[in-house]
Structure formats: structure tokens, C-alpha cells
N, C-alpha and C positions, 0 to 999 in steps of 0.2 A: 877839034874832035870832042864831042860831048860824051862823057862816060858816067856811070853810076856805080855805087857800091850797095851791098846788101844792107848796110847800116844807114841808108837813105842820105848819103852825101852825093853831090854831083861834082864833076870836074870838067872844066873847059880847058882842054890841053892845046897849047900853042907852042910849038917847038919843044923846049925842055922846061916850060913853066906851066903849071896848072893853077887855075883859079878855082877855089873850092868853096862850096856852100852846102846848105841842106835843101832837100827837095821840098816841093809844095806839100807832098804827103806828110813829111816829117813835121813841118811847121803847123799843119792842120792838126796833127796828133798832139802837139805841144800846147797849142792855144797861144794866147797873146804873150809874147816875150817881154820880160821886164829887165833882163840883165844878160849881157854877153861878155865872156872873158876869153880873150884871144891870146895866142902865143906871141912872144916878142919877135920882132924882125931879127933875123940872124940865128934864131934857134933851130936846132936840128930836130926833125921829127922822124919817127919810125912808123912804117906802115902798120896800121892797126892799133897804134897807141893813141891815148887821149891827146888831142891837140887843142881843143877849145871846150868851153862849158857854156850852156845856155840855161837860163832859168825862166820859167813861165809862171803864170798864175796857178798852174796845175802841179808842176814838178821841175826838178833840175835834170838835165840830160847832158851826156858827154857827146862831143863831136870828135870822131876819130880821123886820124890822118889816113887818107886813102892811098898815099904813096910815101916812100921814104925820100927825104930831101931836106932842103933848108928853106925856112920861111923868108921870103924876100919882101913881103908887104902885107899889111893887115888893113882891114876896112874900119877905120876909126869911126866912120859914120854910124855903124851899127852898135858900137859901144855907147855913143852919145844918144842914139835913137834906136833901141832894139826893135821897135815896131816896123822898121824897114824890112826886116827879115820876113815878117808876116805879109807885108804888102807887096814885096817884090823878091821872093826867095831865090829866084834863079837869075836875078839881074842885079839891081842896086843893093840887095841884101847878101852879097857874097861875103865870105869870112876872111880868107887869106889867100895869098899866092905862095906857091912853093916851087922851088927849082928842083926838078925831079932828078934823083940820083939814078945811075945806070942800072941798079938792081931792083927796080920797083915793080917788075912783073905787071906791066900795063894790060897784058892779055887776060889777067884775072878780073878785070873790070867789065861791067856790062854795058851794052848799048841801051838806048831808051826802051826799045820794045822788050828786051829781056828783063829790064828792071820793072817795067809796068806789069809784066807777067807775074812777077813775084808778089805783087800787091793783091792778086787774086780777084 
């Protein structure tokens, strides 16, 4: 199940684990990424809190946790090669995987058509 947030994160939810990244729109607004800082595996994240930071040639930007849970895996490839986020933001450019806690309110997330409508 693919979901989106108003902060331009996407989540691919499989069971109780969500793979999280930033949308194509977000990476286009940021420009070429030069640095990615990811949370540590095992870290707890709260929905809406800063979970990662990206820096581009234009600016630094926060990436928010779209759900509450525990980080189970991070994508070391984008730390080593931040440009992967630009070339494949919704595939190989994923940021982290999070085991979703029961109180994450997934119904507050948008489907793709609702998200695209927010872009105007």
C-alpha cells in the first residue's frame, strides 16, 4: 500500500513495516542532494518528528517520520551516494524502514491521487 504525507514523504507499507522516502516533487524542489543524514537502526521515531536530514546545493531540509515506530533498516547507499535520491526517489533512493507502532493513525495518510491534488 503506497501512501503519502503533506510533507512530501512516501511510504510503501507491507504488513507492519513501512519503507519511507521523499517524493519526486520534494527532490525536484531540493535540487541535487549532496548529503543525507539518516536515523540509527533501532531508534524510535514519533510521527511528525524529524527523522532524517538532507542537504542539497540549495538548502538543508528535514525529513519527518510519517508514522510512529522503530527504525529497522536504513539505506546506506544514499549516504554514500546522495544522488540516488535524485535519480530514483521512489525506488533505490528510499531512506529508512520503520516498524509501525499500533497508534500511528495510518488513515491520516493520503493516497497518490489525494497527494497529487495538494500539489495544485
